[in-house]
N, C-alpha and C positions, 0 to 999 in steps of 0.2 A: 861624672862628666856633666857639663852644663846642658840645659835643655836645648840650647843652640847646637851643641855638638851632637846630641841624639837626633835632632831634627835633620841635620846635614846627613847623618848616617841613614836615616829613614828615606831621605830624598834620593840618595845614591842607590839604595836598594830598589826604590820605585822605578828609577831610571833604567836599572839594569836587569830587573827580574819582573817580567810581565805576568807571571802566574801568581795570583794572590795566595793560593794554597801553599805555595813555597815561600813567598816573600813575607807574609805576615809572621809565621813562626821565626824566620830568620831575623826580622826586625825586633821581635820580642827578645830573642836570645842575644841580639847585638847589644841590648841595654846592659846586661850583666858583663859581657866581654869589655864594653867600653868603660864601665865603672871600675873594673879591675885595674885598668891602666891608671897610673898616678895622675891626678888632675885637680884643678881648682874648680869649685862651684859655689853657689850661694850658701851652702851648708858648711863650707870650710870655715873653721874658727867660730862655729856657731855659739860656743860658750861665751864669746866676747861680743855677740850681737844681740839686739833685741829681736823678738819674733816678728815685729813689724818690719824691721829692716830686712830680715830674711825673706819675708813675704814680698816686699817691694822688689828686691833683687830677683827673686824667682819669677815674678810677673814680667819684669823687664826682659829677663832671659828668655822666657817663652815667646814673647812678642818679637824679640830680635831673631829667634830661631825661625819663626814663621816667615819673617821678612827675608832673611838670608836664603831660606829654602825657595821662596818664590823667585828671588833673583837667580838662583841656580837653575831653576826650571826654565825661567824666561830666557836666560842667556846661554846656558851650557847644555841643558837637557830639554830643549823645547818640545820634543816629541812625547814628553811625559805628561800624563793626564793629571791635572791639579787635584781632583778629588781622590784619585788613587794615591797620589803622593801624600795628601793630607792624612789618609787612613794609615799609611805606613809611618808617617811622622808620629802620629799618636801611638801606634804600636811600639815604635822605637823608644818613645818617652814613657811608655806604659807603666813601668815599675814606679817611676816618680809620681805619676798621677794617682796610683792606688796607695802609695805611702803618704801622700799629702794629708789626708784626713787624720792619720795617726800623728804625724809630725807637727802639722800646723794647727790642728783643731783639738788635739789631745784625745782623739778617739782611740783608746787603748783596748779595743776589742776586735775579734776576728771579723773579717779577714784582714782588716787594715793593719793590725799589729803584726800579723804573720809576714806580710809583704815588707813592712818596715824592718823587721828583724833580718829578713833575707837581704834587703838593700843595704842595711848597716854592715852586714858581714862581707859583702862583695864590693863595697865602696872604698877605694883607696885614694884618699885626699892628699894633695900636696899644695902648699901655700904658694902665693904669687912670688916671684914671676914665673918660676919653672913649671908650676901647675897649669899655667895658661900657655906658656911657650910650647911645652910638650904636646898639649892637646891640639893646639893650632897646627903643629907640624903633622901630627897623625891625620888630622882631618884634611889638610892640603894634600898629603900623600894619597889618601883614599879618593879624593876628587880626581887627582891626577891619574891614578890607575883606572878609574871609571871612565875618564875621557878617552884614554888611549887603549882600552881593552875592548 
């Protein structure tokens, strides 16, 4: 899933679960659950992209995720603490953060390569447009449920 998708999931968890002892583990596990769902992300078709293009797309994705999360908090979940939401966003994106050194910098040693192997096994990629369309629908449904529950 894109970093934006993980950020939205982290934001919803922050908005709905006020106990960090419960919310942080849920956010961490949400990453694997979200990546199992077929999706498009910056790493899709990585063999046809340069590492610089992947890095550029990943940075844009992370920044868009923070911006969308801020807008969700500001307009939909205004009672949510921004710092708490940021912590849960990082937790929801966490597996990508710890695999980045292995993938992007070539650090093929523990623990980075362990997390990369786990991420690679649980990541189900699907090319555009369906990999984006499905992801957007899942995230919109999640936001909708969070608003009405």
